[in-house]
N, C-alpha and C positions, 0 to 999 in steps of 0.2 A: 338133625344134619341139614335137612331142607330149610330150617328156620334160619341156620347160620348163613347158607347160601343166599337166601333172600336179603338177610341184613348186609352181607357183603355186596350183593349187587344193588342195594339201595345206597349204600355207601359211595360206590362207584358212579352210580348214575348222579348223586349229588355232586361229587367232585367234577363229574363231566359237564354238568350245567352251570357249575361255577366257573370252569375254565373257560366255557363257551360264553357265558356273560362277561367274564372279564375281558374277553376278546371282542366282544361285540360292543359293549359298552364304552364310550369315550367322552370324558369332560373336556369340552373346549373352552378355553379362556376368552375373555372379552377382545384381547388383542390378537388371537388366532383364527384361522379358518382351516377346515378340514377338506381336502379334496380327495374324492373318492374314485377309484377306477372299478367297475364292476364288470367281471369277465373280460378285463382289458379295455373296456370302452369307458370315456370320461363321464362321470356323472355330470349333468347339466349344470348344477349350482353347487357351489361349497356349502358345507354344513358348519353350524355355530353362529354364534355362541352358545353355550350351555350343554345340556346332555344330549349326545347323539349316538344312534344306534346302526351298526352295519351287519352286515351277513358275513360271519366268518369264512374263511376259504375262498368265497367267491369276490369278496371286495378287498382291495389294496388302498391304504390311506396314506396321504401325504399331508403333513402338518406345515402350515405356513405362517411365519409370523409377519403381522401387519405394522409393528413399529419400527419407527425411523431408525436406520443403521448408520452409525458414524464410522466411516472406514479411514484409517490413517493411511494414507498413501505413502508408500516406502520413498526414502530419499532418492530423487531421481537426478541423475547428471544430464544436463541440458546444455547444448552449444547454441547461443543466441545468434540471430541474423548477422551480428558484427562480429562473430567468431570469438566469443568470449564463453568460457566454460563456467557454469555455475550448477550448483546443487539446491534443489528445491524440494521443500515439504509441503504437503497440501492434506486436507481433510475434505472428504466426500460425505455428504448425508442424503441418504436415499430411502425409499420405503417401496412396499410392494402394494399397489392399489388393485390389481387383478390377479389373484390367486392361480385362476385357471391358466392364463397365459404365462405366468412365471413358472409352471410346472411343465406345460406342453411345448412352448416356444423355445425354451434354452434347457440344456442338460442340468446346469448348476448355475443359477442365476446370480449367487453370491460371488463365485469366482468369475464369471463372465464380467459382471460390473466392475470388480476391482482391476481386472486386467485391462479392461477399457478405458478406465479412468487414467491408469499409468501410461497408456498409449496416447491418449487425447491430450493428457498434461504436457507431454514431450513434444507433440505436434504443434500445439498451439504457441507454446514458449519459444520453440525454435524458429518461429517466424518473425518475432519482435526483436529489437535493439535491447541493449542492457539498460539504459536510461528508461526506456517505456517500461520494462520490466519492474524496476524499482519505483518508478513513480505512478504507475497505473494498474495496481494489483487488483483494485475493485472491477475494473473494466474487463482485465484478463480472466478474473474469477467468474465474472457473468458469462463471458464468452465460452469458458469451458463448460459451465453448468448447462448452457443451451445446447452445445453439441452433446454432451452426455444425455440430456434428457430426451433429445431427439431419437439418438441412437438405441436407447434403451425402452422407448415407448412400446415397440412391438413385444418386449418381453413383459409388459405390464409392471415396469418399474418407474417411479417417479424420482427424478433427481431434483432435490429441493434446494441444495445450495453446495458451493465449493469455495473454500478457503484457502488460499495461499499462506500458509503459516509463517515460513522462513525461506529466505534467499541467502545462501551461503556463497561468498566470493572468495577467490583465492588471495593469498596475503599480498601479492604483488599488485592486484588490482585494487585493493583496499588502499594501499599506499599511494597508487596512482590517482585515485578519486580524491583522496586527502589532499594532494598536491594541487589537483584541479580546484578544489574548492578553495584552498588557500590563496592560489593565483586570482580566483574569482573575487575573493573578498579585498584583495589588495588592488585589483582593478577598479572595483566600486570605490574604495577609499580615495585613489587618485583622482577619479573622476569627480568626487564630491568636494575634494579640495581644489581642483581647478575650477569648477563651479563656483566656488566661493570666492577664489582670487578674482574670476571674471567680473562677479557681481559687485565686489569691492572696489575693483577698478572703475566700473561703471559709476558708482556712487562718488568716487573721489574725483572723477572727471567732472561729474555735474556740480559738485561742490567747488572745484576750482573755477568753473565758469561762473557760478554765482559769485564767489568772491571777487574774481576779476571785473564782473559789472557793477560791484557794490563795495568800493574800498572801505567804507566806514564799518561793513559786515565784517570785514577781515580784521579791523582794528578791535571791533567788540569782541571777537573770538580770541585775539591775541590776549585781551584784558581778562577774558574767563579764564584762559589756560593759565595766566600768572596768579590769579586768586586760587586756583586749584593747587598750583606749585606752593603758595604761601601757606595753604593748611597743613602741608606736611613739615613745616618748619625746618627745611633744609637750607644750607647756606649756598645760594645760587647766585651768580651775577648775571643779571639781566640786562640787555642793551636795548636801545630804543631803535626799531628796525628802520624808522624814518631817518634817523640820525646816522645809523650804520649804512643807509643806502647812501646819503650825501656824502659821506666820507669815502665810500667806496667810489663813487663817481669823481670825486677830487683826485683821488690816487690815480684813477684811469686817465684823467685829463692831463696830470703832470708828466705820467710816463709817456704819454703820446707826444707832448711838447717836447721832453728831452729826446725823444727818438728823432723827431724832425730837425732838431738843433744840430744833432750829430750828423744827420745826412747833409745838410749845408757845409759843414766844415769839411767834410770830404770832398 
C-alpha cells in the first residue's frame, strides 16, 4: 500500500514539475521580445530571442512582435478646404522599436496607433484643396507620416511610411473635372492655332516686303508656281500678270475719261 502511495506521489510530482516547467520555459522567436513583470514591477530589459525562463506565479509576461505591421486605414470621408467631399483609403506601416514603452506607455498600442492614423489622415487632408489632394499625394503622405511618427514615438512605435491608396470623388465632381479638362484642352488648341496664324502672318508680311523690293523675285516665284502647276497636268488658263496689269490700267483710264466727258455735257 505504501509502495502504491509512493508511486502516485512520484507521478503527481512529475506532473507538477512538467506543468511548472511548461509555464516557466518559453521559446521566443527572433522577431519577438518578452516583457516581464515580476511582482508587478517591470523587468528592466526584455528577454529574447531564444529560450527564456521565468518564475511562475510571480512573473507575468507580455509577448511583443517587432515585425512591421501594415494597417489598412478604413475608408475615410474627408471634406477638403474647398468644401468637396471625398473618400480616401490609406495604408500605414509601423513597427515596435521599444517593447517596454509599447507595454507601459499605452494600454493597447495597436488600437491606439490605428485610431491615431485615422484621425491624423482626416485632419491633414481637410486642410488642403481638392487639386492639391489629387496632385500632391506623396507630399501629403510624407506629412502624415511625420505627424504620426512624432505622436507615436513616446509609445515606442516607429511609423515608417504612409501611402494614400485611393481617392474617390462623387460622380458630379468627376464630370465637372472632365469638363474642366476638356475646356483646358480646347483653350490650348485655340492658343496654338492663334500663335500659328500670327507666325504665318509675320512670315507673309516679310515675304511681301521682300517681293515688293525685288520685282524680279516675284516673277521668279510666279514661274516656279507655274512649273508646279504644269506637273499636275491640269487644264489651267494662265495670264501674264504684267499684261493683266496693263489691261486693268487701260480700263481704269477709259472709265475715268468717260466719267469726265459725262460731267462736261451736264
